[in-house]
Residue frames relative to the residue before (quaternion, step in Angstrom):
aa qw qx qy qz dx dy dz
M 1.0000 0.0000 0.0000 0.0000 0.00 0.00 0.00
T 0.4214 -0.6841 0.5210 0.2879 3.59 -1.17 0.38
E 0.4228 -0.6905 0.5436 0.2214 3.41 -1.22 0.76
V 0.2670 -0.7235 0.6111 0.1784 3.54 -1.18 0.69
T 0.0757 -0.7927 0.6046 0.0182 3.49 -0.77 1.01
T 0.3599 -0.6850 0.5819 0.2503 3.51 -1.17 0.60
P 0.5641 -0.5991 0.4444 0.3542 3.54 -1.12 0.59
K 0.4616 -0.6746 0.4989 0.2881 3.52 -1.00 0.75
T 0.1737 -0.8029 0.5630 0.0903 3.54 -0.89 0.86
V 0.4399 -0.6303 0.5813 0.2671 3.40 -1.28 0.73
E 0.5818 -0.6014 0.3991 0.3748 3.58 -0.93 0.77
G 0.8356 0.1919 -0.1806 0.4821 3.55 -0.74 1.13
V 0.6871 0.4282 -0.2640 0.5243 3.56 1.30 -0.16
S 0.4238 -0.7156 0.5039 0.2332 3.50 -0.85 1.07
P 0.4959 -0.6351 0.4831 0.3425 3.67 -1.04 0.60
H 0.6158 0.5509 -0.3594 0.4336 3.62 1.15 -0.33
W 0.4898 0.6828 -0.4320 0.3276 3.67 1.19 -0.38
G 0.6747 0.4943 -0.3139 0.4494 3.61 0.83 -0.84
R 0.6529 0.5108 -0.3147 0.4624 3.53 0.99 -0.85
W 0.6427 0.4935 -0.3309 0.4836 3.61 0.98 -0.84
W 0.6826 0.4890 -0.3305 0.4309 3.65 0.76 -0.79
R 0.6513 0.5210 -0.3276 0.4439 3.57 0.98 -0.67
N 0.7094 0.4318 -0.2378 0.5037 3.58 1.17 -0.70
F 0.4364 0.7112 -0.4470 0.3223 3.60 1.31 -0.08
D 0.2765 -0.7644 0.5599 0.1605 3.59 -0.80 1.00
R 0.4979 -0.6763 0.4587 0.2903 3.55 -0.94 0.90
T 0.5517 0.5739 -0.4063 0.4485 3.63 1.10 -0.40
S 0.6171 0.5445 -0.3368 0.4574 3.59 1.00 -0.81
L 0.6540 0.5161 -0.2953 0.4676 3.58 0.93 -0.86
I 0.6464 0.5009 -0.3021 0.4899 3.55 0.96 -0.88
F 0.6418 0.5263 -0.3133 0.4615 3.62 0.97 -0.86
L 0.6868 0.4740 -0.2877 0.4701 3.56 0.89 -0.92
L 0.6242 0.5422 -0.3243 0.4597 3.57 1.11 -0.62
V 0.6517 0.5135 -0.2862 0.4792 3.56 1.07 -0.89
I 0.6392 0.5084 -0.3097 0.4868 3.53 1.06 -0.83
A 0.6188 0.5232 -0.3271 0.4861 3.68 0.98 -0.77
I 0.6893 0.4770 -0.3046 0.4523 3.60 0.76 -0.90
L 0.6718 0.4917 -0.3026 0.4641 3.58 0.95 -0.87
M 0.6255 0.5218 -0.3308 0.4765 3.56 1.00 -0.72
F 0.6435 0.4859 -0.3319 0.4895 3.65 1.00 -0.69
L 0.7399 0.4371 -0.2580 0.4416 3.62 0.81 -0.87
V 0.7130 0.3893 -0.2549 0.5245 3.61 1.20 -0.38
I 0.7467 0.4156 -0.2601 0.4495 3.61 0.55 -1.08
N 0.6240 0.5669 -0.3527 0.4060 3.64 0.91 -0.73
P 0.7148 0.4118 -0.2916 0.4842 3.65 0.73 -0.93
L 0.6442 0.5302 -0.3342 0.4385 3.60 0.99 -0.73
A 0.6431 0.5145 -0.3203 0.4681 3.55 1.04 -0.70
R 0.6395 0.5305 -0.3008 0.4681 3.53 1.06 -0.88
L 0.6520 0.5255 -0.3005 0.4567 3.54 1.02 -0.86
I 0.6686 0.4841 -0.3035 0.4760 3.58 1.04 -0.79
I 0.6346 0.5031 -0.3466 0.4733 3.62 1.04 -0.72
V 0.6834 0.4821 -0.3112 0.4513 3.59 0.80 -0.84
S 0.6216 0.5596 -0.3591 0.4141 3.60 1.02 -0.62
F 0.6937 0.4286 -0.2623 0.5160 3.58 1.23 -0.44
Q 0.6372 0.5111 -0.3548 0.4548 3.65 1.17 0.16
D 0.4855 -0.6051 0.5516 0.3062 3.53 -1.21 0.64
S 0.4682 -0.7188 0.4384 0.2682 3.52 -0.90 1.02
D 0.6723 0.5012 -0.2994 0.4551 3.58 1.16 -0.43
S 0.8254 0.2500 -0.1070 0.4948 3.49 0.74 -1.11
G 0.3982 -0.7415 0.4517 0.2960 3.59 1.26 -0.49
V 0.4748 0.6654 -0.4549 0.3534 3.57 1.17 0.29
F 0.5732 -0.5972 0.4155 0.3771 3.55 -1.17 0.50
T 0.1496 0.7819 -0.5884 0.1417 3.59 -0.94 1.01
L 0.3670 -0.6921 0.5738 0.2388 3.44 -1.33 0.39
L 0.3470 0.7783 -0.4691 0.2320 3.57 1.24 0.14
N 0.6407 0.5164 -0.3684 0.4327 3.63 0.93 -0.67
Y 0.6623 0.4922 -0.3128 0.4703 3.64 1.05 -0.66
V 0.6103 0.5377 -0.3443 0.4689 3.52 1.15 -0.72
K 0.6509 0.5177 -0.3084 0.4616 3.58 0.95 -0.88
S 0.6887 0.5111 -0.2815 0.4304 3.54 0.93 -1.04
Y 0.7919 0.3528 -0.1629 0.4711 3.53 0.83 -0.99
S 0.5991 0.5301 -0.3991 0.4481 3.59 1.18 0.17
R 0.6016 0.5149 -0.4048 0.4573 3.66 1.13 0.06
A 0.5692 -0.6555 0.4093 0.2809 3.48 -0.98 1.09
R 0.6250 0.5674 -0.3157 0.4334 3.52 1.07 -0.89
Y 0.6989 0.4638 -0.2628 0.4769 3.59 0.89 -0.92
L 0.6237 0.5317 -0.3239 0.4726 3.58 1.08 -0.73
E 0.6506 0.4989 -0.3271 0.4700 3.56 1.01 -0.77
A 0.6583 0.4770 -0.3146 0.4901 3.62 0.95 -0.79
L 0.6289 0.4938 -0.3693 0.4736 3.69 0.98 -0.53
G 0.6238 0.5368 -0.3274 0.4643 3.63 1.02 -0.79
N 0.6568 0.5089 -0.3090 0.4629 3.63 0.97 -0.89
S 0.6529 0.5295 -0.3023 0.4494 3.53 1.05 -0.88
L 0.6880 0.4737 -0.2783 0.4742 3.55 0.96 -0.91
T 0.6363 0.5213 -0.3261 0.4658 3.57 1.07 -0.64
L 0.7408 0.4068 -0.2530 0.4709 3.56 0.86 -0.84
G 0.8020 0.4240 -0.1701 0.3848 3.52 0.97 -0.70
């Protein structure tokens, strides 16, 4: 009869890791790299913009004053209303 042996494992490493790496497609790696670059180029500036919008320009403390100033002017409220109506 034949003996069945289990693959030897290095401590902390799954025996399936080598099989997964051999079957890994290069296009998947390129796709993941492109997604990472796009996330860095889109999410990073957007997150910074949101963070800065909640900070006071002089002291840097958290405040909603920027939004109060923006949405208390009739001109900006009218523009917001037009955008919501059209969009």
